[in-house]
C-alpha positions, 0 to 999 in steps of 0.5 A, spaced: 565 373 892 561 371 886 558 364 886 561 360 881 557 358 875 558 350 873 559 349 865 553 346 862 553 341 857 549 343 851 542 338 851 544 336 844 550 332 847 547 330 854 545 323 851 550 318 850 546 314 845 545 321 841 552 322 841 554 315 838 549 316 833 551 322 830 558 319 830 556 313 827 552 318 822 558 322 820 563 316 819 558 313 814 557 319 810 564 320 810 565 313 807 559 313 803 562 320 800 569 317 799 566 311 795 562 315 791 568 319 788 572 313 787 572 310 780 573 303 783 567 304 788 572 302 794 575 306 799 582 304 800 583 300 794 590 302 792 594 300 786 601 296 788 605 302 784 604 309 782 601 308 775 601 314 769 595 319 771 595 323 765 590 321 760 593 317 754 589 321 749 583 326 749 577 324 745 572 328 742 565 328 745 562 325 739 566 319 739 563 316 746 568 311 747 566 310 755 558 309 753 555 303 755 559 300 760 556 293 762 556 292 770 560 287 774 556 281 776 560 281 782 562 287 787 568 287 791 573 291 794 578 286 795 582 285 789 582 278 786 589 278 783 595 279 787 600 283 783 608 283 785 612 290 785 612 293 779 619 294 779 621 287 780 616 285 775 619 290 770 626 287 771 624 280 771 620 280 764 625 284 761 630 278 763 626 273 761 625 276 754 632 277 753 633 270 755 633 266 748 633 259 751 627 260 754 623 261 747 626 256 742 624 256 735 620 250 736 615 250 730 616 250 723 610 253 719 607 250 712 609 255 706 605 256 700 599 259 696 592 257 697 585 260 696 584 261 703 588 265 708 588 258 712 589 253 707 582 250 708 584 243 710 579 237 711 577 234 717 582 228 717 588 233 715 587 238 721 586 232 726 593 229 723 597 235 726 594 235 733 599 230 735 606 234 734 611 229 736 616 231 730 619 238 730 621 237 723 614 237 721 611 243 718 605 245 721 599 249 717 598 256 721 595 261 716 599 266 711 597 262 705 595 269 702 599 275 704 596 279 710 595 285 707 598 291 711 603 296 709 611 295 710 612 300 715 607 297 719 610 290 718 617 292 720 614 295 726 611 289 728 617 285 727 621 290 731 616 288 737 620 284 742 618 282 749 610 284 750 605 286 745 598 287 747 593 286 741 586 288 739 582 289 732 576 292 730 573 290 723 566 293 720 567 299 725 563 295 731 567 298 737 571 304 740 578 304 741 579 305 748 585 307 752 588 302 757 589 304 764 593 303 770 600 303 766 606 303 769 611 309 768 616 304 763 610 300 760 609 305 754 616 304 753 617 297 753 610 294 751 607 294 744 600 296 743 597 294 736 590 295 734 588 292 727 582 295 723 579 295 716 577 300 711 570 301 714 573 302 721 578 307 718 573 311 715 569 312 722 576 314 725 577 319 720 569 321 721 571 323 728 578 326 726 582 321 730 586 320 724 588 323 718 587 319 711 594 322 708 598 320 714 603 314 713 602 311 720 596 312 725 597 312 732 591 314 737 594 314 744 597 308 746 595 304 740 598 304 733 593 303 728 594 298 723 590 298 716 588 291 714 585 291 707 580 285 707 579 285 700 583 278 699 581 275 706 575 273 709 568 276 707 566 275 714 569 281 718 569 277 725 573 271 721 578 277 719 579 279 726 581 272 728 587 272 724 591 277 729 587 274 735 590 267 734 596 268 729 599 273 734 605 269 734 606 269 727 604 277 726 609 279 731 615 273 730 620 276 735 615 278 741 615 273 747 608 274 751 602 277 748 595 279 751 589 279 746 584 284 748 577 284 745 575 291 742 569 291 747 574 291 753 578 296 756 584 294 760 585 297 767 591 293 769 598 294 767 600 288 762 607 287 765 603 285 772 598 281 768 603 277 764 607 276 771 601 274 775 597 270 771 602 267 766 609 267 769 608 266 776 603 260 775 608 257 770 603 256 764 603 257 757 596 261 757 591 264 761 584 265 760 578 267 764 572 261 765 566 262 762 561 265 768 555 260 766 557 254 762 562 249 763 560 244 757 562 246 750 555 243 748 552 249 753 555 254 749 553 251 742 546 251 745 547 258 747 550 260 740 544 257 737 539 260 742 541 267 741 542 267 734 550 268 734 551 264 728 545 262 724 547 257 720 544 251 723 547 246 718 554 248 719 553 248 727 550 241 727 556 239 722 561 242 727 558 239 733 558 232 730 565 232 727 567 234 734 563 228 738 565 223 732 573 225 734 573 225 741 569 231 744 567 229 751 563 233 756 567 236 762 568 232 768 573 231 774 577 227 769 579 233 765 582 236 771 586 241 772 582 244 766 576 247 771 572 248 765 571 247 757 568 254 756 572 260 756 571 267 756 576 269 750 575 276 750 582 276 754 587 271 753 595 272 755 600 267 752 607 265 753 610 264 746 612 257 746 611 250 743 605 249 746 601 255 746 603 256 738 601 249 737 594 251 740 593 257 736 595 254 730 590 248 731 585 253 733 585 258 727 584 252 722 578 249 726 575 257 726 576 257 718 573 250 717 567 252 721 566 259 724 569 264 728 565 262 735 572 260 738 569 257 744 566 252 740 573 249 738 576 251 745 576 244 749 576 240 742 583 243 740 585 243 748 584 236 749 586 233 743 593 236 742 599 233 744 603 236 748 598 238 752 597 246 754 599 248 761 593 253 762 591 258 767 583 258 767 582 264 772 575 266 775 570 271 772 572 276 778 579 276 776 576 278 769 572 284 772 578 286 776 583 287 770 578 290 765 571 293 763 567 291 758 562 295 754 557 293 749 558 293 742 556 300 740 556 301 733 551 297 728 555 293 723 555 295 716 552 291 710 550 285 715 545 283 720 545 286 727 544 279 730 549 276 725 556 274 725 556 276 717 558 269 714 556 268 707 552 262 709 548 266 714 546 271 708 543 265 704 535 265 703 535 257 704 539 258 711 535 256 717 535 260 723 538 255 729 534 254 735 537 249 741 531 245 740 532 243 733 540 243 734 540 238 740 534 235 742 532 232 736 537 226 737 537 224 729 539 230 727 545 230 732 546 222 733 554 223 734 553 227 740 547 223 744 553 220 748 555 227 750 549 229 752 547 223 756 553 224 760 552 232 760 545 231 763 547 225 768 543 220 764 
């Protein structure tokens, strides 16, 4: 009889430590490969529903809509936003929008003609409208000039019932980016409107995204609305403020709105966002906190330091005016407002008395001074009555629902670091610096108490 030969284990697997190391290496390589192929860089981060997978629009390579994305400041695979089931949200939003009693017509707007779109009211006149206790009182809210768009676009805007997503590109300063993560019924029920001027329109024609002879323009989800800015503001940024803050007037039948700066790409469904950040929180408006600043004066200093607005005299006058009329640094006394400085690139609103009042008052302040809306934000919010119910969410939420890009195109006809104001182009305008603007007490005497409180002196 032959001798039985025992089965030998290969030398490679005789060491338990070596086997464990190989298993660990294989597992690590698997997850590394999975994460590298995942757009979100997260292994198991799945949406709460099946979003539309097909591209909404195919751009020519020359357009470069995905160039210059800014990296997120925080990396997390756990979502900071809790979304409800898409079908449940869809039905709830539809029911809300169909309930007229939830959105009563509560504001009356001043009519008439003026030299500027917003009426250009003085300080005392603007302040007089902050306390809105009389529903009969007519409120100035723009449109003292006709908003120059086509009749077909105006009709489409009036026919937008429910939720509208709005953005704008003036002076060809950004790219049109398609929203991602949309639910199967969102495009049928949510309106997407992009406002552009002649300069931007020519850029779109250059890349063959639209054709000049068309009566209506559409690029993917976005309906493109041409705005003739000849009779509006010289500053393109101020023209962009019109759809940003007067969305409730441009879309009089809409119930909710989302403003998306053109530098952003929305990556979450608008219905889910409205439900999670506005409806579930029972607020009038939702906006992100600024990642670095909590005091208005900090933002004003940065505006001067980085030359976001170069007219130092205008900035001084604005801050003096606000300090004289009650602007205070943020403190715990302002809770539940957690900050005085927002990141206003993304704003979600329920169209009602408080949010519409806030938007109208903000627009008047921006016309009076400059389109840097972070400077007027706390001044309007804190002084208005009735008080705005506000959800100022964390920066991580912002990064989870949108991708931010750099402004990818040079502006036409104005300085590269300028907001394009008429004042900033004048020869006598001083370039602002934070030392000149705020350290010199005699230059900003009304804000001395503000600064002492802010610095804890």
